[in-house]
VEXDREN-2710 file (C-alpha; in Angstrom, 1 decimal):
% VEXDREN-2710
k/r/px/py/pz
1/MET/30.9/28.6/-55.5
2/LEU/27.4/30.0/-55.1
3/ALA/26.3/26.7/-53.5
4/ARG/29.0/27.1/-50.8
5/LEU/28.1/30.8/-50.2
6/ALA/24.4/30.1/-50.0
7/ARG/24.5/28.2/-46.7
8/THR/21.2/28.2/-44.9
9/ARG/20.8/30.0/-41.6
10/PRO/17.7/29.5/-39.5
11/LEU/15.3/32.4/-39.8
12/ASP/13.7/33.9/-36.8
13/THR/10.3/35.1/-37.9
14/THR/9.6/37.3/-34.9
15/ASN/8.6/40.8/-35.6
16/GLY/11.9/42.3/-34.4
17/ARG/13.9/39.9/-36.6
18/THR/11.7/40.5/-39.6
19/SER/12.0/44.3/-39.1
20/LEU/15.8/43.9/-39.0
21/VAL/15.8/41.9/-42.2
22/ALA/13.5/44.5/-43.9
23/ALA/16.0/47.3/-42.8
24/LEU/18.9/45.3/-44.2
25/LEU/17.0/44.6/-47.5
26/GLY/16.4/48.3/-47.8
27/ILE/20.1/49.1/-47.6
28/LEU/20.8/46.5/-50.2
29/VAL/18.2/47.7/-52.6
30/ALA/19.6/51.2/-52.3
31/VAL/22.7/50.1/-54.2
32/GLY/20.9/50.6/-57.4
33/PRO/19.4/54.1/-56.7
34/VAL/22.6/55.3/-55.1
35/SER/24.6/54.4/-58.1
36/THR/22.0/56.0/-60.4
37/ASP/21.5/59.2/-58.4
38/ILE/24.8/60.1/-56.8
39/TYR/26.6/61.1/-60.0
40/LEU/23.8/63.1/-61.6
41/PRO/25.2/66.5/-60.5
42/ALA/28.5/65.5/-62.1
43/PHE/27.2/65.1/-65.6
44/PRO/28.7/68.3/-67.0
45/ALA/32.1/67.7/-65.3
46/MET/32.3/64.1/-66.5
47/GLN/31.3/65.0/-70.0
48/ALA/34.1/67.5/-70.2
49/ASP/36.8/65.3/-68.5
50/LEU/36.1/62.0/-70.3
51/GLY/35.9/63.6/-73.7
52/GLY/32.3/62.7/-74.6
53/GLY/30.1/64.8/-76.8
54/PRO/26.7/66.2/-76.0
55/GLY/24.5/63.6/-74.4
56/SER/27.3/61.2/-73.5
57/ALA/26.7/61.5/-69.8
58/GLN/23.1/60.6/-70.3
59/ALA/24.3/57.7/-72.5
60/THR/26.2/56.2/-69.5
61/LEU/23.0/56.3/-67.5
62/ALA/21.3/54.4/-70.3
63/ILE/24.2/51.8/-70.3
64/TRP/23.7/51.4/-66.6
65/PHE/20.0/50.6/-67.1
66/VAL/20.8/48.1/-69.9
67/GLY/23.1/46.3/-67.5
68/LEU/20.5/46.3/-64.7
69/ALA/17.8/45.0/-67.1
70/PHE/20.0/42.2/-68.5
71/GLY/21.5/41.2/-65.2
72/GLN/18.1/40.9/-63.4
73/PHE/16.8/38.4/-65.9
74/TRP/19.4/35.9/-64.8
75/GLN/19.6/36.9/-61.1
76/GLY/16.1/35.7/-60.4
77/ALA/16.9/32.1/-61.6
78/LEU/20.1/32.1/-59.7
79/SER/18.5/33.1/-56.5
80/ASP/15.7/30.5/-56.9
81/ARG/18.4/27.9/-57.5
82/PHE/21.2/28.8/-55.0
83/GLY/19.2/30.8/-52.3
84/ARG/19.3/34.5/-51.7
85/ARG/22.6/35.0/-49.9
86/GLY/25.1/33.6/-52.5
87/PRO/23.9/35.7/-55.5
88/LEU/23.9/38.8/-53.3
89/LEU/27.5/38.3/-52.1
90/VAL/28.8/37.6/-55.6
91/GLY/26.8/40.5/-57.2
92/THR/27.9/43.1/-54.7
93/ALA/31.6/42.0/-55.1
94/ILE/31.3/42.5/-58.9
95/TYR/29.7/45.8/-58.4
96/THR/32.3/47.0/-56.0
97/LEU/35.3/46.1/-58.2
98/ALA/33.7/47.5/-61.3
99/THR/32.9/50.8/-59.6
100/ILE/36.6/51.1/-58.7
101/GLY/37.2/50.7/-62.4
102/CYS/34.7/53.6/-63.1
103/ALA/36.7/55.8/-60.7
104/LEU/39.9/55.0/-62.6
105/ALA/38.5/55.1/-66.2
106/PRO/40.6/57.3/-68.6
107/GLY/37.8/57.9/-71.2
108/ILE/34.1/57.6/-71.9
109/TRP/34.4/54.1/-73.5
110/SER/36.2/52.5/-70.6
111/PHE/34.0/54.2/-68.1
112/SER/30.9/52.9/-70.0
113/ALA/32.3/49.3/-70.0
114/PHE/33.0/49.4/-66.2
115/ARG/29.6/51.0/-65.7
116/LEU/27.9/48.1/-67.6
117/LEU/29.8/45.5/-65.5
118/ALA/28.9/47.3/-62.3
119/ALA/25.2/47.2/-63.3
120/LEU/25.3/43.5/-63.9
121/GLY/26.6/43.0/-60.3
122/ALA/24.2/45.5/-58.8
123/SER/21.2/43.7/-60.4
124/ALA/21.4/41.1/-57.6
125/SER/20.6/43.7/-55.0
126/LEU/17.5/44.8/-56.9
127/VAL/16.1/41.3/-57.6
128/VAL/16.9/39.3/-54.4
129/PRO/15.4/41.6/-51.8
130/GLY/12.0/41.6/-53.5
131/ALA/12.1/37.8/-53.5
132/CYS/13.1/37.8/-49.9
133/VAL/10.0/39.8/-49.1
134/ARG/7.9/37.3/-50.9
135/ASP/9.6/34.5/-49.0
136/LEU/8.7/36.0/-45.7
137/SER/5.2/37.4/-46.3
138/ASP/2.3/37.9/-48.7
139/GLY/-0.9/40.0/-49.1
140/HIS/-1.1/43.1/-47.0
141/LEU/1.9/42.2/-44.9
142/ALA/4.0/42.1/-48.1
143/ALA/2.6/45.5/-49.2
144/ARG/3.6/46.9/-45.8
145/MET/7.1/45.3/-45.9
146/ILE/7.7/46.7/-49.4
147/SER/6.5/50.2/-48.3
148/ARG/8.9/50.0/-45.4
149/LEU/11.6/48.8/-47.6
150/ILE/11.1/51.7/-50.0
151/LEU/11.2/54.1/-47.0
152/ILE/14.5/52.7/-45.8
153/MET/16.1/52.4/-49.2
154/GLY/14.9/55.9/-50.0
155/VAL/16.9/57.6/-47.3
156/VAL/20.2/57.0/-49.0
157/PRO/19.1/58.0/-52.6
158/VAL/17.6/61.2/-51.1
159/LEU/21.1/62.1/-49.7
160/ALA/23.0/60.7/-52.7
161/PRO/22.7/63.7/-55.2
162/THR/23.2/66.2/-52.3
163/LEU/26.4/64.3/-51.3
164/GLY/27.5/64.1/-54.9
165/GLY/27.0/67.9/-55.3
166/LEU/29.0/68.5/-52.1
167/VAL/31.8/66.3/-53.2
168/LEU/32.1/68.2/-56.4
169/THR/32.7/71.4/-54.5
170/VAL/35.9/69.9/-52.8
171/ALA/37.0/67.1/-55.1
172/SER/36.6/65.7/-58.6
173/TRP/33.7/63.5/-59.9
174/ARG/35.9/60.4/-59.5
175/SER/35.6/60.7/-55.7
176/ILE/31.9/60.0/-56.1
177/PHE/32.7/56.5/-57.5
178/TRP/35.3/55.8/-54.8
179/ALA/32.5/56.5/-52.3
180/SER/30.1/54.2/-54.2
181/ALA/32.7/51.4/-54.0
182/LEU/32.9/51.8/-50.3
183/TYR/29.2/51.5/-50.1
184/GLY/29.3/48.3/-52.1
185/LEU/31.9/46.9/-49.7
186/PHE/29.7/47.8/-46.7
187/CYS/26.8/45.9/-48.3
188/MET/29.0/42.9/-48.8
189/LEU/29.9/42.8/-45.1
190/LEU/26.2/43.2/-44.1
191/VAL/25.1/40.3/-46.3
192/HIS/28.0/38.1/-45.0
193/ARG/27.4/38.9/-41.3
194/MET/23.7/39.6/-40.9
195/LEU/21.4/38.4/-43.7
196/PRO/19.7/35.1/-43.0
197/GLU/18.8/32.7/-45.8
198/THR/15.1/33.2/-46.5
199/LEU/14.7/30.4/-49.1
200/PRO/15.0/26.9/-47.5
201/ARG/16.8/24.2/-49.6
202/ASP/13.6/22.2/-50.1
203/ARG/12.0/25.2/-51.9
204/ARG/14.8/25.8/-54.3
205/ILE/14.3/25.0/-58.0
206/SER/16.8/24.5/-60.8
207/LEU/15.7/25.8/-64.3
208/SER/17.5/25.0/-67.5
209/PRO/17.8/27.9/-70.0
210/ILE/14.9/26.5/-72.0
211/SER/12.7/26.0/-68.9
212/MET/13.6/29.5/-67.8
213/PHE/12.5/31.1/-71.1
214/SER/9.4/28.9/-71.1
215/HIS/8.5/30.1/-67.6
216/THR/9.2/33.7/-68.6
217/LEU/6.8/33.4/-71.5
218/GLY/4.2/31.9/-69.1
219/LEU/4.5/35.0/-66.9
220/ILE/4.2/37.3/-69.9
221/ARG/1.0/35.6/-71.0
222/GLU/-0.6/35.9/-67.6
223/ARG/-2.7/39.0/-67.7
224/SER/-2.6/39.8/-64.0
225/PHE/1.2/39.6/-63.9
226/ILE/2.0/41.4/-67.1
227/SER/-0.5/44.2/-66.6
228/HIS/0.8/45.0/-63.1
229/ALA/4.5/44.6/-64.3
230/MET/3.9/47.0/-67.1
231/VAL/2.4/49.6/-64.8
232/ASN/5.6/49.3/-62.8
233/ALA/7.7/49.5/-65.9
234/ALA/5.9/52.5/-67.3
235/GLY/6.3/54.2/-64.0
236/ALA/10.0/53.5/-64.2
237/PHE/10.1/55.1/-67.6
238/VAL/8.7/58.3/-66.0
239/CYS/11.1/58.2/-63.2
240/PHE/14.2/57.5/-65.3
241/THR/13.2/60.2/-67.8
242/TYR/13.3/62.6/-64.9
243/LEU/16.7/61.3/-63.8
244/GLY/18.2/61.8/-67.2
245/ALA/16.7/65.2/-67.9
246/ALA/16.8/66.8/-64.5
247/PRO/20.5/67.9/-64.6
248/VAL/19.9/69.6/-67.9
249/VAL/16.6/71.2/-66.9
250/PHE/17.5/72.4/-63.4
251/ILE/21.3/73.0/-63.7
252/ARG/21.6/74.3/-67.2
253/LEU/18.2/75.8/-67.9
254/PHE/17.3/77.1/-64.4
255/GLY/20.9/77.8/-63.3
256/LEU/21.0/75.8/-60.1
257/THR/24.4/74.9/-58.6
258/PRO/25.2/71.1/-58.1
259/PRO/24.5/71.4/-54.3
260/GLN/21.2/73.2/-54.9
261/PHE/20.3/70.5/-57.5
262/GLY/21.0/67.9/-54.9
263/MET/18.7/69.6/-52.4
264/LEU/15.9/69.8/-55.0
265/PHE/16.4/66.2/-55.9
266/GLY/16.1/65.3/-52.3
267/LEU/12.7/67.1/-52.0
268/ASN/11.3/65.2/-54.9
269/ALA/12.6/61.9/-53.5
270/MET/11.1/62.7/-50.2
271/ALA/7.7/63.3/-51.8
272/MET/7.9/59.9/-53.5
273/ILE/9.0/58.1/-50.3
274/SER/6.3/59.9/-48.2
275/ALA/3.6/58.8/-50.6
276/SER/4.9/55.2/-50.5
277/GLN/4.4/55.2/-46.8
278/LEU/0.7/56.1/-47.2
279/ASN/0.3/53.1/-49.6
280/GLY/-0.3/50.5/-46.9
281/PRO/-3.1/52.5/-45.0
282/LEU/-4.7/53.6/-48.3
283/VAL/-4.8/50.0/-49.7
284/GLN/-6.2/48.8/-46.4
285/ARG/-8.9/51.5/-46.6
286/PHE/-9.8/51.7/-50.3
287/GLY/-8.3/48.5/-51.9
288/ALA/-5.3/48.3/-54.2
289/ARG/-7.3/48.7/-57.4
290/ARG/-8.7/52.1/-56.4
291/VAL/-5.4/53.3/-55.0
292/LEU/-3.5/52.3/-58.1
293/GLY/-6.1/53.8/-60.5
294/GLY/-6.3/57.0/-58.6
295/ALA/-2.5/57.4/-58.4
296/ILE/-2.1/56.9/-62.1
297/LEU/-4.7/59.6/-62.9
298/VAL/-2.8/62.0/-60.6
299/ALA/0.4/61.2/-62.5
300/VAL/-1.2/61.8/-65.8
301/ALA/-2.6/65.2/-64.6
302/GLY/0.8/66.2/-63.2
303/SER/2.7/65.3/-66.4
304/LEU/0.1/67.0/-68.6
305/LEU/0.5/70.2/-66.6
306/LEU/4.2/69.9/-66.9
307/LEU/4.0/69.7/-70.7
308/LEU/1.8/72.8/-70.8
309/LEU/4.4/74.6/-68.7
310/GLY/7.1/73.3/-71.2
311/LEU/5.3/75.0/-74.0
312/LEU/5.7/78.4/-72.2
313/HIS/9.0/80.0/-73.1
314/GLU/9.4/81.6/-69.7
315/ALA/8.2/78.9/-67.3
316/HIS/9.3/79.5/-63.7
317/LYS/11.1/76.7/-61.9
318/LEU/8.7/76.6/-58.9
319/PRO/5.6/75.3/-60.9
320/VAL/7.8/73.0/-62.8
321/LEU/9.1/71.6/-59.6
322/LEU/5.6/71.2/-58.2
323/CYS/4.4/69.2/-61.2
324/VAL/7.4/66.9/-61.2
325/MET/6.9/66.4/-57.4
326/LEU/3.2/65.5/-58.0
327/CYS/4.2/62.9/-60.6
328/LEU/6.9/61.3/-58.4
329/ALA/4.6/61.2/-55.4
330/ALA/2.0/59.3/-57.5
331/LEU/4.8/56.8/-58.4
332/GLY/5.4/56.3/-54.7
333/LEU/1.9/54.8/-54.7
334/THR/1.9/52.9/-58.0
335/GLY/5.3/51.1/-57.4
336/PRO/4.5/49.0/-54.2
337/THR/0.9/48.3/-55.3
338/SER/1.8/47.1/-58.8
339/THR/4.7/45.0/-57.5
340/VAL/2.6/43.2/-55.0
341/GLY/-0.1/42.6/-57.6
342/ALA/2.4/41.1/-60.0
343/LEU/4.0/38.8/-57.4
344/ALA/0.7/37.8/-55.7
345/ARG/0.4/34.4/-57.5
346/HIS/4.0/33.5/-57.7
347/ALA/5.3/32.4/-54.3
348/HIS/7.2/29.5/-55.7
349/HIS/8.9/31.5/-58.4
350/ALA/9.3/34.8/-56.6
351/GLY/12.9/35.2/-57.8
352/ALA/12.1/34.7/-61.4
353/ALA/9.0/36.8/-61.3
354/SER/10.8/39.6/-59.4
355/ALA/13.6/39.5/-62.0
356/LEU/11.2/39.8/-64.9
357/ILE/9.6/42.8/-63.2
358/GLY/13.0/44.4/-62.8
359/THR/14.1/43.5/-66.4
360/LEU/11.0/45.3/-67.8
361/GLN/11.5/48.2/-65.5
362/TYR/15.1/48.8/-66.4
363/ALA/14.7/48.0/-70.1
364/LEU/12.2/50.9/-70.3
365/GLY/14.6/52.9/-68.1
366/ALA/17.4/52.3/-70.6
367/ALA/15.2/53.4/-73.4
368/ALA/14.2/56.6/-71.5
369/GLY/17.9/57.4/-70.7
370/LEU/19.0/56.9/-74.3
371/VAL/16.1/58.9/-75.9
372/ILE/16.4/61.8/-73.4
373/GLY/20.1/62.0/-74.2
374/LEU/19.4/62.2/-77.9
375/MET/16.6/64.7/-77.5
376/SER/18.5/67.0/-75.1
377/ASP/18.0/70.6/-76.4
378/ARG/18.5/72.7/-73.3
379/THR/14.7/73.0/-72.8
380/MET/12.3/71.1/-70.6
381/LEU/10.0/69.9/-73.5
382/PRO/11.7/66.5/-74.0
383/MET/11.4/65.7/-70.2
384/ALA/7.8/66.8/-70.1
385/ALA/6.7/65.0/-73.2
386/MET/8.4/61.7/-72.2
387/MET/7.1/61.8/-68.7
388/LEU/3.5/62.3/-70.1
389/LEU/4.2/59.3/-72.5
390/GLY/5.2/57.1/-69.5
391/CYS/2.1/58.1/-67.5
392/LEU/-0.2/57.3/-70.4
393/GLY/1.6/53.9/-70.6
394/MET/0.7/53.3/-67.0
395/LEU/-2.9/54.2/-67.7
396/VAL/-3.1/51.8/-70.7
397/ALA/-1.5/48.9/-68.7
398/SER/-3.8/49.5/-65.8
399/LEU/-6.9/49.3/-68.0
400/TYR/-5.6/45.8/-69.2
401/ARG/-5.7/44.4/-65.6
402/PRO/-8.3/41.6/-65.2
403/ARG/-11.5/42.6/-63.4
404/PRO/-11.9/41.3/-59.9
405/VAL/-14.1/38.3/-59.5
406/ARG/-17.2/39.0/-57.5
407/LEU/-18.5/36.0/-55.5
408/GLY/-21.7/37.6/-54.2
409/LEU/-20.2/38.2/-50.8
410/ARG/-17.9/41.0/-50.0
411/ALA/-14.5/39.9/-48.8
412/SER/-13.4/40.8/-45.3
413/GLY/-10.4/42.7/-46.6
414/PRO/-9.4/44.7/-49.6
415/ARG/-8.1/43.0/-52.7
416/LEU/-4.5/43.3/-53.8
417/VAL/-4.9/42.5/-57.5
END
């Protein structure tokens, strides 16, 4: 089935066509963030309606991350074998049908099962676009394409919590998942009608399960790959901690309404996206190593200040918001740079390498969602402590990166790894 769907279309590599493909990839990658973010304002209503106990809504977020982590491990191999279009079409179809199941779920267990299935389908839209970027470009061009992709994919997640909050003022939380299903159907149509095949048949590879695990172990043993991938994964731990804790901190603790929470979430997302757009010029000017190291130090400082605020019993929401925004803006710089660094040496296995990056990212995201649900105590201390832990993880992984090789002559351009 996948082989029939993955028919090859000639790819026009002109700037206009490449920009169109980048825009399309951004819309596809947004499936994951939209499905993560849009129902955050509905946590209290869902928890009451589905009969879950305290922390059950956060647990569904952790289940979503588990599905994304497990699904991405296989999606990379599928996209390297069958091309990029086929896995995307099948994955978005599964996501759309399972999201309809979420909208109809009668209880927390059935909702969680459909949520897991939806994540397995959505994992294709997280892995394949990154591989498509690596098919089309490398080096600084890849960094610019990923930054643009993050800008495009960020528009919808910025709007998602705001839209989710507005939906809650006129309809039930189930309407949020009907809207998500429509988005999945829209993505299916875009892939079918507009996405060219970026992986020619002569570059496709078929890996047995044993070969796939062997190749994965080889990636893990490669110091440059695993250090950059763990920087990315630790950054995801920070981000997903914020996602799981933000409704408790800002809605229950600081008393924001769901629409107000959506607007605040949008401000934080815009800070992250704006920083990602500075990544390309900063890397060109200072080099990726300095940009990545500096951004990590900023994130550590912001999370440390957040923890200090959490120790104050009467912390005001404005300084808390500013510290969170500082951390997320730093992640907007670390994400593209660490991803390009991890993929730099893996042009022939871009799908598998991108999948392992995503698996590590969402495995830590699942852990963050589960732990933050268990630690929920109507204060901001769990969020602050876990965000600091993730930032320190980024720092440790960054220190493990191999030192650049000096050849005596300065390179004409900045290094990416």
